[in-house]
C-alpha positions in Angstrom: -37.2 -112.8 -74.2 -39.2 -110.6 -76.3 -41.8 -112.9 -77.8 -42.5 -113.5 -81.4 -45.8 -111.6 -80.9 -43.9 -108.4 -81.0 -42.9 -109.0 -84.5 -46.4 -109.7 -85.5 -47.6 -106.6 -83.8 -45.2 -104.5 -85.8 -47.0 -105.3 -88.9 -50.5 -106.8 -87.9 -52.1 -103.3 -88.3 -52.5 -104.3 -91.9 -55.1 -106.8 -90.9 -56.7 -104.4 -88.5 -57.1 -101.7 -91.1 -58.6 -104.3 -93.7 -58.3 -104.4 -97.4 -55.6 -105.9 -99.6 -53.5 -105.0 -102.5 -50.1 -105.6 -103.7 -47.3 -103.0 -103.4 -44.4 -102.8 -105.9 -41.0 -102.6 -104.3 -37.4 -102.8 -105.6 -34.2 -104.0 -104.2 -31.8 -101.0 -103.3 -29.5 -100.1 -106.1 -26.4 -101.3 -104.0 -25.0 -104.6 -105.3 -25.7 -106.6 -102.2 -24.0 -109.7 -103.7 -20.7 -107.9 -103.8 -20.9 -107.3 -100.0 -21.9 -110.8 -99.2 -19.6 -112.5 -96.7 -18.5 -116.0 -97.8 -19.0 -118.5 -95.0 -18.9 -122.3 -94.5 -22.6 -122.6 -93.8 -22.3 -126.3 -92.9 -19.6 -125.6 -90.3 -21.7 -122.8 -88.8 -24.7 -125.1 -88.5 -22.7 -127.8 -86.9 -21.5 -125.4 -84.2 -25.0 -124.1 -83.6 -26.2 -127.7 -83.3 -23.6 -128.5 -80.8 -24.7 -125.5 -78.7 -28.3 -126.7 -78.8 -27.2 -130.1 -77.3 -26.0 -128.3 -74.2 -29.1 -127.9 -72.0 -29.2 -124.4 -70.5 -32.9 -124.3 -69.4 -34.1 -121.6 -67.0 -36.9 -123.3 -65.1 -39.7 -121.5 -63.3 -38.2 -122.5 -60.1 -34.7 -121.0 -60.2 -33.0 -123.8 -58.2 -34.1 -126.2 -61.0 -32.4 -124.4 -63.8 -29.6 -126.1 -65.7 -26.7 -124.3 -64.1 -24.3 -127.2 -64.7 -25.3 -127.0 -68.4 -24.4 -123.3 -68.3 -20.9 -124.1 -67.2 -20.6 -126.7 -69.9 -21.9 -124.2 -72.4 -19.2 -121.7 -71.4 -16.5 -124.4 -71.9 -17.9 -125.3 -75.3 -17.7 -121.6 -76.4 -14.0 -121.6 -75.4 -13.3 -124.6 -77.7 -15.4 -123.3 -80.6 -14.0 -119.7 -80.7 -10.3 -119.9 -79.6 -9.2 -116.7 -81.4 -11.9 -114.6 -79.8 -11.1 -116.0 -76.3 -7.4 -115.2 -76.9 -8.1 -111.6 -77.9 -11.1 -110.5 -75.8 -11.4 -110.4 -72.0 -14.1 -112.6 -70.6 -15.7 -112.1 -67.1 -18.2 -114.4 -65.6 -20.8 -112.2 -63.8 -23.5 -113.4 -61.3 -22.0 -116.9 -61.5 -23.0 -117.7 -65.0 -23.5 -114.7 -67.3 -20.6 -113.8 -69.7 -19.3 -110.3 -70.3 -16.7 -110.0 -73.0 -14.6 -106.9 -73.6 -13.1 -106.2 -77.0 -10.7 -103.2 -76.7 -10.9 -100.7 -79.5 -8.4 -98.5 -81.3 -9.8 -95.3 -79.8 -11.6 -93.9 -76.9 -15.1 -93.4 -78.4 -18.2 -94.4 -76.6 -18.5 -98.2 -76.6 -21.3 -100.3 -78.0 -22.8 -103.5 -76.5 -24.3 -106.5 -78.3 -26.6 -108.6 -76.0 -28.0 -112.1 -76.2 -28.9 -114.8 -73.6 -27.7 -118.3 -73.2 -30.7 -119.8 -71.4 -33.8 -121.3 -73.0 -37.3 -122.1 -71.9 -38.1 -125.8 -71.1 -39.3 -128.1 -73.9 -41.4 -130.5 -71.9 -45.1 -131.0 -72.3 -45.4 -131.1 -76.0 -44.7 -133.5 -78.8 -41.7 -132.6 -80.9 -40.8 -134.1 -84.3 -37.2 -134.2 -83.3 -35.4 -134.2 -79.9 -35.6 -130.6 -78.7 -32.0 -130.9 -77.3 -30.7 -133.2 -80.0 -29.3 -130.5 -82.3 -30.2 -132.3 -85.4 -29.5 -130.9 -88.9 -32.2 -132.0 -91.3 -33.9 -130.6 -94.4 -31.8 -127.4 -94.4 -32.6 -126.6 -90.8 -31.0 -126.8 -87.4 -33.6 -128.1 -85.0 -33.9 -127.7 -81.2 -34.6 -125.4 -78.3 -32.7 -122.2 -78.6 -32.3 -122.2 -82.4 -34.6 -119.1 -82.4 -34.5 -118.0 -78.8 -31.7 -117.0 -78.4 -28.6 -119.2 -78.9 -28.6 -118.4 -82.6 -28.0 -114.7 -81.8 -25.3 -115.6 -79.3 -23.5 -117.9 -81.6 -23.8 -115.6 -84.5 -22.3 -112.7 -82.7 -19.4 -114.9 -81.6 -18.9 -116.3 -85.2 -18.7 -112.8 -86.6 -16.2 -111.6 -83.9 -14.1 -114.8 -84.4 -13.7 -114.0 -88.1 -13.0 -110.3 -87.5 -10.3 -111.2 -84.9 -8.8 -113.8 -87.3 -8.6 -111.0 -90.0 -6.8 -108.6 -87.7 -9.7 -106.3 -87.4 -10.0 -104.1 -84.3 -13.1 -102.0 -83.7 -12.8 -98.2 -83.5 -14.4 -98.2 -80.0 -14.6 -100.8 -77.2 -17.2 -103.4 -77.9 -19.0 -105.4 -75.2 -20.6 -108.8 -75.7 -23.1 -109.3 -72.9 -24.8 -112.8 -72.6 -27.2 -113.2 -69.7 -27.9 -116.5 -68.1 -31.5 -116.0 -66.9 -33.3 -113.8 -69.3 -36.2 -116.3 -69.4 -36.7 -115.6 -65.7 -35.9 -112.2 -64.3 -32.8 -111.1 -66.1 -30.7 -110.8 -63.0 -27.5 -111.6 -65.0 -28.0 -108.8 -67.4 -28.8 -106.5 -64.5 -25.6 -107.4 -62.8 -23.5 -106.8 -65.9 -25.2 -103.4 -66.4 -24.5 -102.5 -62.9 -20.9 -103.6 -63.2 -20.4 -101.4 -66.3 -22.2 -98.5 -64.6 -19.8 -98.7 -61.6 -16.9 -98.6 -64.1 -18.3 -95.3 -65.4 -19.2 -96.6 -68.9 -21.7 -94.7 -71.0 -22.6 -96.9 -74.0 -23.3 -95.3 -77.4 -25.7 -98.1 -78.4 -27.0 -101.4 -77.2 -28.4 -104.1 -79.5 -30.4 -107.0 -78.1 -33.0 -109.4 -79.4 -36.4 -108.0 -80.5 -37.9 -107.4 -83.9 -37.3 -109.8 -86.8 -37.4 -109.8 -90.6 -40.7 -111.5 -91.6 -42.2 -112.4 -94.9 -45.8 -113.6 -95.4 -47.0 -112.3 -92.1 -49.3 -109.8 -93.8 -51.6 -111.0 -96.5 -51.0 -109.5 -99.9 -48.1 -107.4 -98.7 -45.1 -109.0 -100.5 -42.2 -106.9 -99.2 -40.5 -108.3 -96.1 -40.5 -106.0 -93.0 -37.5 -105.6 -90.5 -38.7 -104.2 -87.3 -36.3 -102.5 -85.0 -37.6 -102.2 -81.6 -37.0 -98.6 -80.3 -38.7 -99.3 -77.0 -40.3 -102.1 -75.0 -43.3 -102.1 -72.7 -43.1 -102.1 -68.9 -44.4 -104.8 -66.6 -46.7 -104.8 -63.5 -48.4 -107.7 -61.7 -51.1 -107.1 -59.1 -52.9 -109.4 -56.8 -56.5 -108.5 -56.1 -58.1 -110.1 -53.0 -61.7 -110.0 -51.9 -62.6 -111.1 -48.3 -65.9 -112.9 -47.4 -67.6 -114.3 -44.4 -67.4 -118.1 -43.7 -70.5 -120.1 -43.6 -72.7 -122.7 -45.3 -73.6 -122.4 -48.9 -77.3 -123.0 -48.1 -77.4 -119.4 -46.6 -75.3 -117.3 -48.9 -75.0 -113.5 -48.9 -76.1 -111.6 -52.0 -72.6 -111.8 -53.2 -69.7 -114.1 -52.1 -66.1 -113.2 -52.1 -65.8 -114.8 -55.5 -68.8 -112.9 -56.9 -67.4 -109.6 -55.6 -64.0 -110.3 -57.1 -65.5 -111.2 -60.3 -67.2 -107.9 -60.6 -64.0 -106.0 -59.9 -62.3 -108.0 -62.6 -65.0 -107.3 -65.2 -64.7 -103.7 -64.4 -61.0 -103.7 -65.0 -61.5 -105.5 -68.4 -64.3 -103.1 -69.4 -62.2 -100.0 -68.4 -58.7 -100.4 -69.9 -56.1 -97.7 -69.9 -56.6 -95.1 -72.6 -55.1 -95.8 -76.0 -52.6 -93.4 -77.7 -51.4 -93.5 -81.3 -48.0 -92.1 -80.6 -44.3 -93.0 -80.1 -43.1 -96.2 -81.7 -46.5 -97.3 -83.0 -47.0 -94.0 -84.8 -43.4 -94.0 -86.1 -43.9 -97.5 -87.5 -47.2 -96.6 -89.3 -45.6 -93.5 -90.8 -42.6 -95.5 -92.0 -44.8 -98.2 -93.6 -47.3 -95.7 -95.1 -45.6 -95.2 -98.5 -45.6 -98.9 -99.1 -49.3 -99.4 -98.6 -52.2 -99.4 -101.2 -53.7 -96.0 -101.8 -56.5 -95.9 -99.3 -54.4 -96.9 -96.2 -51.5 -94.9 -97.5 -53.7 -91.8 -97.4 -54.9 -92.6 -94.0 -51.6 -93.3 -92.5 -50.0 -90.3 -94.2 -52.6 -88.0 -92.6 -52.8 -89.2 -89.0 -53.2 -85.6 -87.9 -56.6 -85.8 -89.5 -57.5 -89.5 -89.5 -55.6 -90.6 -86.4 -58.8 -91.3 -84.4 -60.2 -93.6 -87.1 -56.9 -95.5 -87.4 -56.6 -95.8 -83.6 -60.1 -97.2 -83.4 -59.3 -99.8 -86.1 -56.1 -100.8 -84.3 -58.0 -101.1 -81.0 -60.4 -103.6 -82.4 -57.8 -106.4 -82.5 -56.0 -107.7 -79.4 -52.7 -107.9 -81.4 -52.8 -104.3 -82.6 -54.3 -102.9 -79.5 -51.2 -103.9 -77.6 -49.2 -101.3 -79.7 -51.3 -98.4 -78.5 -52.3 -99.0 -74.9 -51.2 -100.5 -71.6 -52.9 -103.9 -71.6 -54.8 -105.6 -68.8 -54.8 -109.4 -68.6 -56.5 -111.5 -65.8 -54.2 -114.5 -65.7 -54.9 -116.4 -62.5 -58.0 -116.8 -60.3 -58.2 -118.7 -57.0 -61.0 -119.0 -54.5 -63.1 -121.5 -52.6 -62.5 -124.9 -51.0 -65.7 -126.9 -51.4 -69.0 -126.8 -53.2 -71.0 -126.3 -50.0 -68.6 -123.9 -48.2 -68.7 -120.2 -48.6 -65.3 -118.8 -49.6 -63.6 -116.6 -47.0 -61.3 -115.2 -49.7 -60.8 -115.1 -53.4 -57.9 -113.6 -55.3 -56.8 -113.0 -58.8 -53.5 -112.0 -60.6 -53.7 -109.3 -63.2 -50.8 -108.6 -65.6 -50.3 -105.2 -67.1 -47.8 -104.4 -70.0 -47.1 -100.7 -69.7 -47.1 -98.5 -72.8 -44.2 -96.0 -73.1 -45.7 -92.7 -71.7 -47.6 -94.5 -69.0 -46.1 -95.3 -65.6 -46.4 -97.9 -62.9 -47.9 -95.4 -60.6 -50.4 -94.3 -63.1 -51.5 -97.9 -63.7 -51.8 -98.5 -60.0 -53.9 -95.4 -59.5 -56.1 -96.5 -62.5 -56.8 -99.9 -60.9 -57.6 -98.3 -57.5 -60.0 -95.9 -59.2 -61.8 -98.6 -61.2 -62.2 -101.1 -58.4 -62.8 -98.7 -55.5 -66.5 -99.7 -55.1 -65.7 -103.4 -54.8 -63.7 -103.3 -51.6 -60.8 -105.4 -52.8 -57.3 -105.4 -51.5 -54.5 -104.6 -54.0 -51.0 -105.9 -53.7 -48.1 -105.4 -56.1 -46.1 -108.5 -56.8 -42.4 -108.9 -57.5 -40.5 -105.9 -58.9 -42.4 -103.8 -61.5 -40.6 -102.4 -64.5 -41.3 -99.1 -66.1 -41.7 -98.9 -69.9 -38.4 -98.1 -71.5 -37.5 -94.7 -73.0 -37.9 -94.4 -76.7 -34.7 -94.5 -78.6 -33.9 -92.3 -81.6 -34.5 -93.7 -85.0 -32.8 -90.7 -86.8 -29.4 -90.6 -85.1 -26.2 -92.1 -86.6 -26.4 -95.2 -84.5 -29.9 -96.1 -85.8 -28.8 -95.2 -89.4 -25.8 -97.5 -89.2 -28.1 -100.3 -87.8 -30.6 -99.7 -90.6 -28.0 -99.7 -93.3 -26.5 -103.0 -91.9 -29.9 -104.6 -92.2 -30.4 -103.3 -95.6 -26.9 -104.6 -96.7 -27.8 -108.1 -95.6 -31.5 -108.1 -96.3 -31.8 -105.7 -99.3 -35.4 -106.6 -100.0 -36.6 -105.7 -96.6 -38.2 -102.4 -95.5 -36.6 -101.4 -92.2 -38.6 -99.4 -89.6 -39.0 -98.7 -86.0 -41.6 -100.5 -83.7 -42.5 -101.5 -80.2 -41.5 -104.7 -78.4 -44.5 -105.7 -76.3 -42.5 -108.3 -74.2 -39.5 -107.8 -72.0 -35.8 -108.3 -73.0 -32.5 -108.0 -71.2 -32.1 -104.7 -73.0 -34.0 -103.0 -70.3 -31.2 -103.4 -67.8 -28.8 -101.3 -70.0 -31.1 -98.3 -70.4 -29.5 -96.4 -67.4 -26.0 -96.5 -69.0 -26.9 -96.3 -72.7 -27.7 -93.4 -75.0 -29.9 -95.6 -77.2 -31.2 -99.2 -76.9 -32.4 -101.2 -79.9 -34.0 -104.6 -80.1 -33.6 -106.6 -83.3 -32.7 -110.1 -84.3 -31.3 -110.5 -87.9 -33.5 -113.5 -88.5 -35.6 -113.9 -91.6 -38.8 -116.0 -90.9 -41.9 -117.0 -92.7 -45.3 -116.5 -91.0 -45.6 -120.2 -90.0 -42.3 -120.2 -88.0 -43.4 -117.5 -85.6 -45.4 -120.0 -83.6 -42.1 -121.9 -82.9 -40.9 -119.3 -80.4 -41.3 -121.0 -77.0 -43.3 -123.6 -79.0 -42.7 -127.0 -80.5 -40.3 -127.9 -83.3 -38.1 -124.7 -82.9 -35.7 -124.5 -85.8 -33.7 -122.1 -88.0 -32.7 -122.5 -91.6 -28.9 -123.1 -92.2 -29.0 -120.4 -94.8 -30.8 -118.0 -92.5 -28.4 -118.5 -89.6 -25.5 -117.7 -92.0 -27.2 -114.4 -92.7 -27.3 -113.7 -89.0 -23.5 -114.1 -88.9 -23.2 -111.8 -91.9 -25.3 -109.1 -90.2 -23.3 -109.0 -87.0 -20.1 -109.0 -89.1 -21.4 -106.2 -91.2 -22.7 -104.2 -88.2 -19.3 -104.4 -86.3 -17.5 -103.2 -89.5 -20.0 -100.4 -90.0 -20.0 -99.2 -86.4 -16.2 -98.8 -86.6 -16.5 -96.7 -89.8 -19.5 -94.6 -88.5 -18.9 -91.1 -87.0 
C-alpha cells in the first residue's frame, strides 16, 4: 500500500522550514455531535478482530501467499455481512479479489471505494501480542491488518451493511473493489479495473487508502491534519551492470568492475532529478499556510517570490525532498566471488519514485546521461508505472469528500497532498475522472511506525470513526450534484 511515510511527508515540511509556534484553531460551527452515527463499538471491534485472525499474507514469492486464507476471509465476510451480500452483487475476480456492485436509483456516474484484503508478513520481529491473534486489549484491536488495510475494508462493509439495513439506496451505482495482492503488484485491482473498463464504466470518483488524519506529528502544531492524496508517485527499477576482466587480485586494473560501478552509483546520487515545487506539494503548502505562525505563513503565502527558498528548505530533508522531486535510491549491490579473485561483473538495483510531471522515459534518459562515461549496462526491471495524474481538489467530488472528513473529524484541517508510495488506486486511473487516496484513520505520531512494523493496532474508538466516515460519505455522495 501507500506507506505511512506519505502521511508524514504531507506535513513534515514544518520541520524542514524550522521554527515553532502554536496556531489557534476552532472546531467548525456545525454541531458534529448531532451528526454522530451511534454504533456498537465493541461489536465492531470483535468483527475486525475476527478478520485479523484469518491470515491473508501476500508473500514476496507469490506462490507462498495465503490463498487458502483469502478464501476463508471471503467466507467470513459472507457470515458477518448478510444483508450486504443479499443486496449487492459480488464477483470474484482474478481468483481472489472481490468486486461488489451496489445498484443505484439513477444512472449517474458510479463511484468506487477500494481497499485490499492482503497484508504483509509479520515474521522476523518480536510482537507484544500474536500478530494474527486479533486480541482486543487496552482499547485497541491488535494484529496485522488493523492499520493496513483490513480496517478500511471492514469499515466500508460495516457502513454499507447499516445503510442496506436502513433501506438506503445510493443515487448512483457504487462499486466496492477489494484487491487480494496490493502488497505485491496489485494484479487483482488491475483485473477489476480492466473488467469495469470492458463494460464501458466511467467512474466519477475512486477513493482508496492513502493519507491519514494525524495528530502530534508536527511539533508545536496542535491542529490535526487530514491529507487527501490527489496523486501518487510512479515507480521504476533499473539494474546497472559493470563488466570487468577476470584475473588474480594481485594484479588488479586501475579500477575493477565494482569500483567502476561504485563511481556510476555515486554519480547518480550526486545528480538527482531536478526538484519542482508544484502540483500536490504546492497545493498542500498553500492550504496549510493560513494555519502557520507568521514567518512561515508569509513565506508559503508568497511562493511566487520565496518559492526558491522554500524549495531549498524542503530539499534538505529526505522526507520532504520526496515531495518535490523524483527520488533515487540504490537498494541492492552485488559483485565479486572471493577476496583474491577479480570480479567479472558487478550490478546494482536502483529504485526511482517518479514525481508527477516527470516520466519513465525522462528518468531513463537522465540515468543514461549521468552514467554515460562509466560504461555500464542499464536494464529496466519489471513493469514501470508512470506517476498518476493529479486529481482536482476543487470539484464537487473532492468537496463532498472534504466535507465528509470534516463531519467526522471536525477538528482536522483537510488538504491535498502527494502519496509517495504506490496503491491499488493507480489501476483505476484510466476509467476514473478523479482518484483520491485517504484513510479515515486518526493516529498519533508514535503509531505511524506500526505500518508494516511490529505491534500493529487500531483503537476501538478510532475504528468506529472509520465506519462513521464511510457511512457519511456514501450518504453525502448520493446527495451531491
